[in-house]
Residue frames as a rotation matrix with the C-alpha (Angstrom) as fourth column:
MET 1
0.127 -0.243 -0.962 -8.25
-0.793 -0.607 0.049 -61.01
-0.596 0.756 -0.269 204.59
PHE 2
-0.310 -0.305 0.900 -8.71
0.071 0.937 0.342 -64.39
-0.948 0.170 -0.269 202.98
LEU 3
0.686 0.552 0.475 -10.13
0.547 0.041 -0.836 -62.83
-0.481 0.833 -0.274 199.77
TYR 4
0.423 -0.580 -0.696 -7.05
-0.467 -0.798 0.381 -60.77
-0.777 0.164 -0.608 199.05
ARG 5
-0.346 -0.536 -0.770 -5.99
-0.896 -0.055 0.440 -61.30
-0.278 0.842 -0.461 195.43
ARG 6
-0.651 0.263 0.712 -8.47
0.227 0.963 -0.148 -64.01
-0.725 0.065 -0.686 194.77
LEU 7
-0.911 0.367 -0.188 -10.59
-0.284 -0.230 0.931 -64.35
0.299 0.901 0.314 191.62
THR 8
-0.598 0.801 0.041 -14.30
0.358 0.313 -0.880 -64.06
-0.717 -0.511 -0.474 192.33
GLY 9
-0.928 0.353 0.119 -17.35
-0.002 -0.325 0.946 -63.51
0.373 0.877 0.302 190.13
PRO 10
-0.380 0.889 0.256 -21.15
-0.835 -0.449 0.317 -63.16
0.397 -0.094 0.913 190.14
TYR 11
0.260 0.502 -0.825 -21.78
-0.115 0.864 0.490 -66.84
0.959 -0.032 0.282 190.80
ASP 12
-0.605 -0.537 -0.588 -19.80
0.559 0.241 -0.794 -66.49
0.568 -0.809 0.154 194.04
LEU 13
-0.897 0.311 0.315 -22.00
-0.426 -0.796 -0.430 -63.62
0.117 -0.519 0.846 195.17
TYR 14
0.045 0.941 -0.336 -25.12
-0.702 0.269 0.659 -65.72
0.710 0.206 0.673 194.42
THR 15
0.090 -0.098 -0.991 -23.71
0.336 0.940 -0.063 -68.60
0.938 -0.327 0.117 196.39
THR 16
-0.911 -0.408 -0.061 -22.80
0.229 -0.377 -0.897 -66.25
0.343 -0.831 0.437 199.26
TYR 17
-0.486 0.804 0.343 -26.42
-0.817 -0.557 0.149 -65.01
0.311 -0.208 0.927 199.38
ASN 18
0.362 0.572 -0.736 -27.64
-0.304 0.819 0.486 -68.64
0.881 0.048 0.471 199.47
HIS 19
-0.407 -0.635 -0.657 -25.10
0.497 0.450 -0.742 -69.29
0.767 -0.628 0.133 202.26
ILE 20
-0.934 0.092 0.346 -26.56
-0.297 -0.737 -0.606 -66.41
0.199 -0.669 0.716 204.28
LEU 21
-0.050 0.998 -0.028 -30.16
-0.890 -0.031 0.454 -67.48
0.452 0.048 0.890 203.69
ASP 22
0.229 0.081 -0.970 -29.26
0.017 0.996 0.087 -71.09
0.973 -0.036 0.227 204.54
THR 23
-0.619 -0.615 -0.488 -27.52
0.496 0.174 -0.850 -70.13
0.608 -0.769 0.198 207.73
TYR 24
-0.987 0.109 -0.119 -29.84
0.018 -0.660 -0.751 -67.40
-0.161 -0.743 0.650 209.09
ALA 25
-0.303 0.918 -0.254 -33.22
-0.945 -0.325 -0.047 -68.14
-0.126 0.225 0.966 207.57
ASN 26
-0.082 0.391 0.917 -35.52
-0.093 0.913 -0.397 -71.12
-0.992 -0.118 -0.038 207.21
TYR 27
0.540 0.160 -0.826 -34.47
-0.783 -0.264 -0.563 -71.57
-0.308 0.951 -0.017 203.58
THR 28
0.467 -0.367 0.804 -33.37
0.277 0.925 0.261 -74.60
-0.839 0.101 0.534 201.58
LYS 29
-0.189 -0.660 -0.727 -30.55
-0.601 -0.508 0.617 -73.94
-0.777 0.553 -0.300 199.15
GLU 30
0.850 0.497 0.176 -31.31
-0.106 0.487 -0.867 -74.89
-0.516 0.718 0.467 195.59
ILE 31
-0.300 -0.954 0.011 -28.58
-0.190 0.071 0.979 -76.36
-0.935 0.292 -0.202 193.47
VAL 32
-0.600 0.183 0.779 -30.91
0.756 0.448 0.477 -76.90
-0.261 0.875 -0.407 190.50
SER 33
-0.587 0.460 -0.666 -32.59
-0.388 -0.882 -0.267 -74.04
-0.710 0.102 0.697 188.53
THR 34
-0.105 0.627 0.772 -35.49
0.784 0.530 -0.325 -74.35
-0.612 0.571 -0.547 186.19
THR 35
-0.966 -0.243 -0.089 -35.56
0.127 -0.743 0.657 -72.26
-0.226 0.624 0.748 183.03
ARG 36
-0.385 0.876 -0.289 -38.77
-0.749 -0.480 -0.456 -70.78
-0.539 0.041 0.841 181.57
SER 37
-0.089 0.327 -0.941 -38.96
-0.851 0.466 0.242 -73.69
0.518 0.822 0.236 179.18
GLY 38
0.827 0.460 0.323 -38.83
-0.560 0.633 0.535 -76.13
0.042 -0.623 0.781 182.11
THR 39
0.437 -0.758 -0.484 -35.26
0.123 0.583 -0.803 -77.37
0.891 0.291 0.348 181.54
LYS 40
0.968 -0.192 -0.161 -33.39
0.172 0.040 0.984 -78.21
-0.183 -0.981 0.072 184.74
LEU 41
0.410 -0.886 0.216 -29.91
-0.090 -0.275 -0.957 -76.65
0.908 0.373 -0.193 185.11
VAL 42
0.678 -0.327 -0.658 -27.51
0.732 0.378 0.567 -77.83
0.064 -0.866 0.496 187.81
ARG 43
0.906 -0.352 0.234 -25.44
-0.366 -0.930 0.020 -75.05
0.210 -0.104 -0.972 189.30
THR 44
0.693 -0.686 -0.222 -21.75
0.671 0.727 -0.149 -75.89
0.263 -0.045 0.964 189.00
TYR 45
-0.270 -0.789 0.551 -20.07
0.440 -0.611 -0.658 -72.55
0.856 0.065 0.512 189.71
GLY 46
0.323 0.386 0.864 -19.86
-0.378 -0.784 0.492 -70.41
0.868 -0.485 -0.107 192.75
ASN 47
-0.305 -0.420 -0.855 -18.18
0.744 0.455 -0.489 -70.50
0.594 -0.785 0.174 196.16
SER 48
0.816 0.542 -0.199 -19.40
0.535 -0.580 0.615 -68.67
0.218 -0.608 -0.763 199.21
LEU 49
0.275 -0.707 0.652 -17.26
-0.089 -0.693 -0.715 -65.63
0.957 0.138 -0.254 199.99
PHE 50
0.594 -0.026 0.804 -17.33
-0.801 -0.112 0.588 -66.77
0.075 -0.993 -0.088 203.62
GLN 51
0.839 -0.370 0.399 -15.32
0.283 0.923 0.259 -69.86
-0.464 -0.105 0.880 202.61
PRO 52
-0.074 -0.956 -0.285 -11.68
-0.116 -0.276 0.954 -69.84
-0.991 0.103 -0.090 201.47
ILE 53
0.941 0.229 -0.248 -11.18
-0.248 -0.026 -0.968 -69.21
-0.229 0.973 0.033 197.66
ASP 54
0.498 -0.770 0.399 -8.36
0.738 0.618 0.272 -71.06
-0.456 0.159 0.876 196.00
SER 55
0.269 -0.488 -0.830 -5.47
-0.199 -0.871 0.448 -68.71
-0.942 0.044 -0.332 195.06
GLU 56
-0.805 -0.580 0.128 -4.87
-0.044 0.273 0.961 -70.71
-0.592 0.768 -0.246 191.88
ARG 57
0.037 0.945 0.326 -8.48
0.481 0.269 -0.834 -70.36
-0.876 0.188 -0.444 190.72
LYS 58
-0.927 -0.338 0.161 -8.99
0.280 -0.342 0.897 -69.66
-0.248 0.877 0.412 187.01
CYS 59
-0.660 0.681 -0.317 -11.76
-0.712 -0.701 -0.023 -67.93
-0.238 0.210 0.948 185.16
SER 60
-0.354 0.518 -0.779 -13.16
-0.403 0.666 0.627 -71.22
0.844 0.536 -0.027 183.87
ASP 61
-0.744 0.024 -0.668 -13.35
0.530 0.629 -0.568 -72.38
0.407 -0.777 -0.481 187.51
ALA 62
-0.794 0.402 -0.455 -15.45
0.123 -0.627 -0.769 -69.28
-0.595 -0.667 0.448 188.43
GLY 63
0.064 0.883 0.466 -17.77
0.828 0.213 -0.518 -69.55
-0.556 0.419 -0.717 185.41
ILE 64
0.301 -0.065 -0.951 -16.26
-0.239 -0.971 -0.009 -66.49
-0.923 0.230 -0.308 183.74
PRO 65
0.897 -0.014 0.441 -16.04
0.413 0.383 -0.826 -66.81
-0.158 0.924 0.350 179.86
ASP 66
-0.016 -0.997 0.075 -12.60
0.926 0.013 0.376 -66.33
-0.376 0.075 0.924 178.42
SER 67
-0.139 -0.044 0.989 -13.66
0.725 -0.685 0.071 -63.26
0.675 0.727 0.127 176.54
TYR 68
0.626 0.399 0.670 -14.46
-0.144 -0.785 0.603 -61.52
0.766 -0.474 -0.434 179.84
CYS 69
0.670 -0.468 -0.576 -11.53
0.741 0.470 0.480 -62.93
0.046 -0.748 0.662 181.86
ALA 70
0.888 -0.363 0.284 -9.35
-0.339 -0.932 -0.129 -60.19
0.311 0.019 -0.950 183.27
CYS 71
0.723 -0.648 0.240 -6.55
0.136 0.474 0.870 -62.57
-0.677 -0.596 0.431 184.28
ASP 72
-0.051 -0.726 0.686 -4.81
0.942 0.192 0.273 -62.31
-0.330 0.660 0.675 180.89
PHE 73
0.014 -0.076 -0.997 -3.67
-0.068 -0.995 0.075 -58.95
-0.998 0.067 -0.020 179.59
PRO 74
0.807 0.341 0.483 -4.61
0.420 0.245 -0.874 -58.53
-0.416 0.908 0.054 175.99
ILE 75
-0.354 -0.912 -0.206 -1.64
0.295 -0.317 0.901 -58.00
-0.888 0.258 0.381 173.70
ARG 76
0.539 0.584 -0.607 -2.70
-0.323 -0.521 -0.790 -55.75
-0.778 0.622 -0.092 170.80
LEU 77
-0.130 -0.538 0.833 -1.90
0.668 0.573 0.474 -57.17
-0.732 0.619 0.285 167.41
PRO 78
-0.803 -0.190 -0.564 -1.34
-0.254 -0.747 0.614 -55.13
-0.539 0.637 0.552 164.21
VAL 79
0.175 0.959 -0.221 -4.47
-0.628 -0.064 -0.776 -54.78
-0.759 0.274 0.591 162.12
ARG 80
0.295 -0.142 -0.945 -2.71
-0.919 0.229 -0.321 -56.56
0.261 0.963 -0.063 159.24
ASP 81
-0.550 -0.539 0.638 -1.73
-0.733 0.677 -0.060 -59.57
-0.400 -0.500 -0.768 161.38
LEU 82
-0.653 0.245 -0.716 -2.58
-0.453 0.631 0.629 -62.81
0.607 0.736 -0.301 159.52
LYS 83
-0.851 0.345 -0.397 -4.07
0.516 0.693 -0.504 -64.38
0.101 -0.634 -0.767 162.65
LEU 84
-0.544 0.693 -0.473 -6.61
-0.080 -0.604 -0.793 -61.45
-0.835 -0.394 0.384 162.99
GLN 85
-0.451 0.401 -0.798 -7.52
-0.892 -0.241 0.383 -61.67
-0.038 0.884 0.466 159.33
GLU 86
-0.747 0.096 -0.658 -8.05
-0.113 0.957 0.267 -65.42
0.655 0.274 -0.704 159.64
ALA 87
-0.836 0.454 -0.308 -10.02
0.432 0.199 -0.880 -65.03
-0.338 -0.869 -0.362 162.90
ALA 88
-0.457 0.665 -0.590 -12.33
-0.565 -0.729 -0.385 -62.45
-0.687 0.158 0.709 161.18
GLU 89
-0.464 0.230 -0.855 -12.79
-0.778 0.356 0.518 -64.78
0.424 0.906 0.013 158.15
ALA 90
-0.829 0.201 -0.522 -13.69
0.320 0.936 -0.149 -67.72
0.458 -0.290 -0.840 160.49
SER 91
-0.709 0.625 -0.327 -16.19
0.113 -0.358 -0.927 -65.44
-0.696 -0.694 0.183 162.41
VAL 92
-0.338 0.585 -0.737 -17.92
-0.869 -0.495 0.005 -64.43
-0.362 0.642 0.675 159.20
ARG 93
-0.620 0.122 -0.775 -18.04
-0.395 0.805 0.443 -68.08
0.678 0.580 -0.451 158.01
TYR 94
-0.892 0.326 -0.313 -19.50
0.448 0.549 -0.705 -69.09
-0.058 -0.769 -0.636 161.38
LEU 95
-0.535 0.714 -0.452 -22.17
-0.245 -0.643 -0.726 -66.30
-0.809 -0.277 0.519 161.18
ASN 96
-0.370 0.382 -0.847 -23.04
-0.929 -0.132 0.346 -67.05
0.020 0.915 0.404 157.59
SER 97
-0.859 0.042 -0.510 -23.51
-0.016 0.994 0.108 -70.76
0.512 0.100 -0.853 158.47
LYS 98
-0.749 0.567 -0.343 -26.20
0.517 0.176 -0.837 -69.70
-0.415 -0.805 -0.425 160.96
MET 99
-0.656 0.467 -0.593 -28.05
-0.504 -0.856 -0.116 -67.23
-0.562 0.222 0.796 158.64
PRO 100
0.054 0.766 0.640 -31.36
0.418 0.565 -0.711 -68.22
-0.907 0.306 -0.290 157.04
SER 101
-0.358 -0.236 0.904 -31.84
0.922 0.065 0.382 -67.66
-0.149 0.970 0.194 153.29
GLU 102
0.711 0.671 0.208 -33.70
0.690 -0.724 -0.023 -64.38
0.136 0.160 -0.978 153.94
CYS 103
0.737 -0.492 -0.462 -30.45
-0.056 -0.727 0.684 -62.73
-0.673 -0.479 -0.564 155.05
SER 104
0.743 -0.614 -0.268 -27.48
-0.465 -0.184 -0.866 -61.61
0.482 0.768 -0.422 152.85
GLN 105
0.627 -0.684 -0.371 -24.21
0.755 0.651 0.075 -63.42
0.191 -0.327 0.926 153.27
LEU 106
0.920 -0.312 -0.240 -21.75
-0.139 -0.828 0.544 -61.29
-0.368 -0.467 -0.804 155.13
THR 107
0.477 -0.866 0.148 -18.21
0.693 0.267 -0.670 -60.48
0.540 0.423 0.728 153.97
ILE 108
0.227 -0.518 -0.825 -15.40
0.812 -0.368 0.454 -58.71
-0.538 -0.772 0.337 155.69
GLN 109
0.894 0.021 0.447 -15.03
0.285 -0.798 -0.532 -55.02
0.346 0.603 -0.719 154.66
LYS 110
0.129 -0.870 0.476 -12.25
-0.376 -0.487 -0.788 -54.32
0.917 -0.077 -0.390 157.15
VAL 111
0.299 -0.136 -0.944 -10.52
0.837 0.512 0.192 -55.70
0.458 -0.848 0.267 160.24
LYS 112
0.693 0.164 0.702 -10.56
-0.034 -0.965 0.259 -52.89
0.720 -0.204 -0.664 162.77
GLY 113
-0.082 -0.769 0.634 -8.33
-0.902 -0.213 -0.375 -54.32
0.423 -0.602 -0.677 165.47
GLY 114
0.775 0.342 -0.531 -7.68
-0.092 0.893 0.442 -57.25
0.625 -0.294 0.723 167.78
ALA 115
0.067 -0.723 0.687 -5.61
-0.988 -0.142 -0.053 -58.72
0.136 -0.676 -0.724 170.52
LEU 116
-0.174 -0.224 -0.959 -4.08
-0.016 0.974 -0.225 -61.98
0.985 -0.024 -0.173 171.75
LEU 117
0.608 0.620 0.496 -5.59
-0.475 -0.217 0.853 -62.96
0.637 -0.754 0.163 175.06
ASN 118
0.966 -0.102 0.239 -3.59
-0.140 0.572 0.808 -65.79
-0.219 -0.814 0.538 176.59
LYS 119
0.509 -0.855 -0.100 -0.05
-0.330 -0.087 -0.940 -65.03
0.795 0.511 -0.327 175.75
LEU 120
-0.068 -0.528 0.847 0.87
-0.972 -0.155 -0.175 -65.53
0.223 -0.835 -0.503 179.43
ARG 121
0.488 0.306 0.818 -0.48
-0.518 0.856 -0.011 -69.08
-0.703 -0.418 0.576 179.54
MET 122
-0.630 -0.700 -0.337 1.61
-0.728 0.381 0.570 -71.77
-0.270 0.604 -0.750 177.90
GLU 123
0.151 0.777 0.611 -1.10
-0.223 0.629 -0.745 -73.67
-0.963 -0.024 0.268 176.05
THR 124
-0.660 -0.282 0.696 -1.54
0.517 0.501 0.694 -75.40
-0.545 0.818 -0.185 172.70
LYS 125
0.130 0.765 0.631 -4.11
0.965 -0.243 0.095 -72.79
0.226 0.597 -0.770 171.67
GLU 126
-0.920 -0.383 -0.083 -4.41
0.391 -0.908 -0.150 -69.02
-0.017 -0.171 0.985 171.37
GLU 127
0.136 0.970 -0.203 -7.43
0.904 -0.206 -0.374 -66.93
-0.405 -0.133 -0.905 172.28
LEU 128
-0.882 -0.377 0.282 -7.90
0.466 -0.782 0.414 -63.91
0.065 0.497 0.865 170.00
ILE 129
0.142 0.871 -0.471 -10.37
0.514 -0.471 -0.716 -61.01
-0.846 -0.140 -0.515 170.06
VAL 130
-0.806 -0.365 0.467 -11.09
0.580 -0.323 0.748 -59.52
-0.122 0.873 0.471 166.70
GLU 131
0.048 0.786 -0.617 -13.15
0.156 -0.616 -0.772 -56.46
-0.987 -0.059 -0.152 165.78
PHE 132
-0.889 -0.301 0.344 -14.26
0.364 -0.011 0.931 -56.14
-0.277 0.954 0.119 162.11
LEU 133
-0.288 0.741 -0.607 -16.68
-0.573 -0.641 -0.510 -54.41
-0.767 0.201 0.610 159.85
THR 134
-0.506 0.176 0.844 -18.95
0.535 0.832 0.147 -56.39
-0.677 0.526 -0.515 157.54
THR 135
-0.576 0.454 -0.680 -20.74
-0.747 -0.630 0.212 -55.68
-0.333 0.630 0.702 154.39
PRO 136
-0.248 0.466 0.849 -23.62
0.150 -0.847 0.509 -55.44
0.957 0.254 0.140 153.63
GLY 137
0.620 0.654 -0.433 -25.04
0.580 -0.010 0.815 -53.67
0.529 -0.756 -0.385 156.69
ASN 138
-0.072 -0.766 0.639 -21.82
-0.209 -0.615 -0.761 -52.06
0.975 -0.189 -0.116 157.92
PHE 139
0.931 0.335 -0.147 -22.07
0.024 0.345 0.938 -54.16
0.365 -0.877 0.313 161.11
VAL 140
-0.137 -0.928 0.347 -19.17
-0.752 -0.130 -0.646 -53.63
0.644 -0.350 -0.680 163.58
LEU 141
0.859 0.443 -0.258 -18.73
-0.217 0.769 0.601 -57.02
0.465 -0.460 0.757 165.26
GLU 142
-0.110 -0.887 0.449 -16.39
-0.965 -0.013 -0.262 -58.38
0.238 -0.462 -0.855 167.85
ALA 143
0.796 0.344 -0.498 -15.63
-0.290 0.939 0.185 -62.14
0.532 -0.002 0.847 168.17
THR 144
0.127 -0.751 0.649 -13.55
-0.875 0.223 0.430 -64.28
-0.467 -0.622 -0.628 170.44
VAL 145
0.774 0.040 -0.632 -11.84
-0.493 0.664 -0.561 -66.95
0.398 0.746 0.534 168.41
THR 146
0.463 -0.659 0.593 -9.61
-0.348 0.480 0.805 -69.86
-0.815 -0.579 -0.007 169.49
ARG 147
0.533 -0.431 -0.728 -6.72
-0.756 0.144 -0.638 -70.78
0.380 0.891 -0.249 167.22
ARG 148
0.893 -0.197 0.404 -5.43
-0.057 0.841 0.537 -74.31
-0.446 -0.503 0.740 167.77
GLU 149
-0.077 -0.997 0.026 -1.85
-0.297 0.048 0.954 -75.50
-0.952 0.065 -0.300 167.08
SER 150
-0.237 0.043 0.971 -3.22
0.734 0.663 0.149 -77.20
-0.637 0.747 -0.189 163.92
GLY 151
-0.991 -0.123 -0.058 -4.24
0.068 -0.815 0.576 -73.74
-0.118 0.567 0.816 162.62
LYS 152
-0.339 0.938 0.076 -8.00
0.718 0.206 0.665 -74.49
0.608 0.280 -0.743 163.04
TYR 153
-0.912 0.120 0.392 -10.14
-0.276 -0.887 -0.371 -71.58
0.303 -0.447 0.842 164.26
THR 154
-0.383 0.812 -0.440 -13.18
0.865 0.483 0.137 -72.00
0.324 -0.328 -0.887 166.56
VAL 155
-0.591 0.206 0.780 -15.51
-0.110 -0.978 0.175 -69.09
0.799 0.018 0.601 167.05
ASP 156
-0.913 0.343 -0.223 -17.18
0.246 0.025 -0.969 -68.41
-0.326 -0.939 -0.108 170.42
GLN 157
-0.284 0.889 0.359 -20.96
0.943 0.191 0.274 -68.42
0.175 0.416 -0.892 169.97
ASN 158
0.445 0.508 -0.738 -21.26
0.714 -0.699 -0.051 -65.00
-0.541 -0.504 -0.673 171.61
VAL 159
-0.492 -0.540 0.683 -20.27
0.835 -0.514 0.195 -62.75
0.246 0.667 0.704 168.69
GLN 160
-0.110 0.425 -0.899 -20.98
0.630 -0.669 -0.394 -59.17
-0.768 -0.610 -0.194 169.84
ARG 161
0.160 0.216 0.963 -22.48
0.875 -0.482 -0.038 -56.50
0.456 0.849 -0.266 167.73
LEU 162
-0.456 -0.422 -0.783 -20.92
0.773 -0.624 -0.114 -53.12
-0.441 -0.658 0.611 168.56
SER 163
-0.988 0.078 0.135 -22.69
0.007 -0.843 0.538 -50.94
0.155 0.532 0.832 166.07
GLN 164
-0.519 0.855 -0.011 -26.24
-0.374 -0.239 -0.896 -49.61
-0.769 -0.461 0.443 166.39
PHE 165
-0.229 0.595 0.770 -29.18
0.783 0.583 -0.217 -50.85
-0.578 0.554 -0.600 164.46
GLN 166
-0.954 -0.099 -0.283 -29.76
-0.075 -0.835 0.546 -48.67
-0.290 0.542 0.789 161.42
SER 167
-0.281 0.912 -0.298 -33.10
-0.861 -0.103 0.498 -50.20
0.424 0.397 0.814 160.50
GLU 168
0.054 0.437 0.898 -35.43
-0.785 0.574 -0.232 -52.87
-0.617 -0.692 0.374 161.90
VAL 169
-0.910 -0.306 -0.280 -34.89
-0.411 0.757 0.508 -56.43
0.056 0.577 -0.815 160.68
THR 170
-0.104 0.978 0.179 -38.28
-0.875 -0.005 -0.485 -57.71
-0.473 -0.207 0.856 159.54
CYS 171
0.072 0.080 -0.994 -37.35
-0.837 0.547 -0.017 -60.72
0.542 0.834 0.106 157.41
ILE 172
-0.333 -0.200 -0.921 -36.62
0.260 0.920 -0.293 -63.08
0.906 -0.337 -0.255 160.36
ASP 173
0.681 0.676 0.280 -38.05
-0.173 -0.223 0.959 -63.49
0.711 -0.702 -0.035 163.91
ASP 174
0.491 -0.508 -0.707 -35.01
0.809 0.567 0.155 -64.87
0.322 -0.648 0.690 165.75
PRO 175
1.000 -0.014 -0.003 -33.83
-0.012 -0.925 0.380 -61.99
-0.009 -0.380 -0.925 168.03
ILE 176
0.299 -0.954 0.028 -30.17
0.115 0.065 0.991 -63.29
-0.947 -0.293 0.129 168.14
LEU 177
-0.196 -0.422 0.885 -29.82
0.900 0.280 0.333 -63.71
-0.388 0.862 0.325 164.35
GLN 178
0.750 0.557 0.357 -31.38
0.652 -0.712 -0.260 -60.33
0.110 0.428 -0.897 163.83
LEU 179
0.619 -0.621 -0.480 -28.16
0.004 -0.609 0.793 -58.82
-0.785 -0.493 -0.375 165.18
TYR 180
-0.457 -0.884 0.098 -26.27
-0.047 0.134 0.990 -60.12
-0.888 0.448 -0.103 162.13
CYS 181
-0.143 0.477 0.867 -28.94
0.860 0.493 -0.129 -60.22
-0.489 0.727 -0.481 159.45
HIS 182
-0.626 0.028 -0.780 -29.13
-0.383 -0.882 0.276 -57.82
-0.680 0.471 0.562 156.53
CYS 183
0.178 0.822 0.542 -32.40
0.137 0.524 -0.840 -58.67
-0.974 0.224 -0.020 154.77
LEU 184
-0.695 -0.387 0.606 -32.24
0.603 0.147 0.784 -59.39
-0.393 0.910 0.131 151.05
């Protein structure tokens, strides 16, 4: 019962499969992957489930992004909370800085909700999740934003679009930016 109340993730399962293959088959375990573009990636996460897992393991140790970490219980904040408003504004600024000139600049129509993620950890930063509606396009987006003690906000690159596509984006080719682009 050495996995009781231990944090594990998909990288651990992958490493466990490699452990099985390495132990019972004529297989050499790879610690480097090659992407389609030929870039080499060294695997830094993952422990075999046949080995002891540290009871103090954190999401970052397991390769789990903060926005998907289940260790912290989100504490819902009121929609009018200044931190949520500022996090949404930082998210829109971040997205607008990535948009090409063919796309409209987004503005916040409404903050729909949000939560504080790491209230249980005593750190010099706060992780917030904010859901907001933008105009033009009526995109419902969700962003994970870090608020530092200095009051500076940093937006996680993986801003999620929660609303469906209403029309096809034809003014740009980038599949990631198409999620946030409203063509002029």
